RODO-2510 file (C-alpha; in nm, 4 decimals, decimal comma):
residues 69
     n   res          X          Y          Z
     1     m    -1,4929     0,3278     3,0381
     2     r    -1,4755     0,0918     2,7603
     3     p    -1,1552    -0,1585     2,7934
     4     v    -0,8559    -0,0246     2,5483
     5     p    -0,6696    -0,3891     2,4210
     6     v    -0,2866    -0,2354     2,3894
     7     e     0,0427    -0,4870     2,3205
     8     p     0,3381    -0,4339     2,5439
     9     v     0,6423    -0,2972     2,3457
    10     l     0,9272    -0,2567     2,4694
    11     v     1,1949    -0,0275     2,2870
    12     l     1,6084     0,0316     2,3582
    13     v     1,7316     0,3281     2,3118
    14     g     2,1015     0,3353     2,3321
    15     v     2,2271    -0,0624     2,3474
    16     t     2,4801    -0,1721     2,0741
    17     e     2,3373    -0,4925     2,0406
    18     l     2,0472    -0,6462     2,1386
    19     k     1,9645    -1,0610     2,1961
    20     v     1,5867    -1,1032     2,2326
    21     v     1,4778    -1,4921     2,3944
    22     a     1,1936    -1,6151     2,3961
    23     t     1,0156    -1,6549     2,6541
    24     q     0,6468    -1,7033     2,8208
    25     f     0,6240    -1,2498     2,7967
    26     s     0,4625    -1,1550     2,4864
    27     v     0,7017    -0,8397     2,4597
    28     r     0,8072    -0,7078     2,1273
    29     v     1,1369    -0,5634     2,2240
    30     y     1,2552    -0,3444     1,9203
    31     q     1,6164    -0,1470     1,9393
    32     e     1,5417     0,2548     1,8740
    33     c     1,6377     0,1268     1,5353
    34     q     1,4326    -0,1298     1,4405
    35     v     1,0665     0,0791     1,5615
    36     a     0,9905     0,1483     1,2090
    37     a     0,8855    -0,2033     1,1958
    38     l     0,6002    -0,1591     1,4589
    39     a     0,5005     0,1346     1,1552
    40     p     0,2368    -0,1902     0,9614
    41     l     0,0670    -0,2856     1,2811
    42     s    -0,2598    -0,1386     1,2814
    43     g    -0,3537     0,0414     1,5716
    44     v    -0,7243     0,0394     1,7611
    45     l    -0,7273     0,4210     1,8402
    46     t    -0,7747     0,6509     1,5645
    47     a    -0,6924     1,0488     1,5430
    48     d    -1,0766     1,0974     1,5821
    49     q    -1,1284     0,9091     1,9485
    50     v    -0,9086     1,1112     2,1003
    51     e    -1,0805     1,0464     2,4625
    52     q    -1,0312     0,7032     2,4130
    53     v    -0,6460     0,8136     2,4161
    54     e    -0,7032     1,1332     2,6435
    55     q    -0,7965     0,8461     2,8454
    56     v    -0,5016     0,5871     2,8173
    57     h    -0,2772     0,8582     2,8579
    58     s    -0,3627     0,9363     3,2303
    59     v    -0,4571     0,5887     3,3789
    60     a    -0,1333     0,4761     3,2120
    61     r     0,0925     0,7770     3,3418
    62     h    -0,0224     0,6241     3,6989
    63     r     0,2512     0,3960     3,8690
    64     q    -0,0401     0,2249     4,0846
    65     a    -0,2306     0,1116     3,7123
    66     w     0,0872    -0,1136     3,5620
    67     n     0,1020    -0,3008     4,0213
    68     q    -0,1063    -0,5092     3,8528
    69     a     0,0364    -0,5844     3,5519
***
């Protein structure tokens, strides 16, 4: 299994105002109306890497995978 580089993103839905302050964490924070800002970012995965996409999805669904994150 190859490591898959990821970047954390938090999208808040239904909030009317959001103040994001700089922290030591490298998490991108968006309101749902700002999700389009992610479009220019190029992802590591492509459509022909279906197996890797399925593997990431399978691991991401399990709560234990995030305990050490």
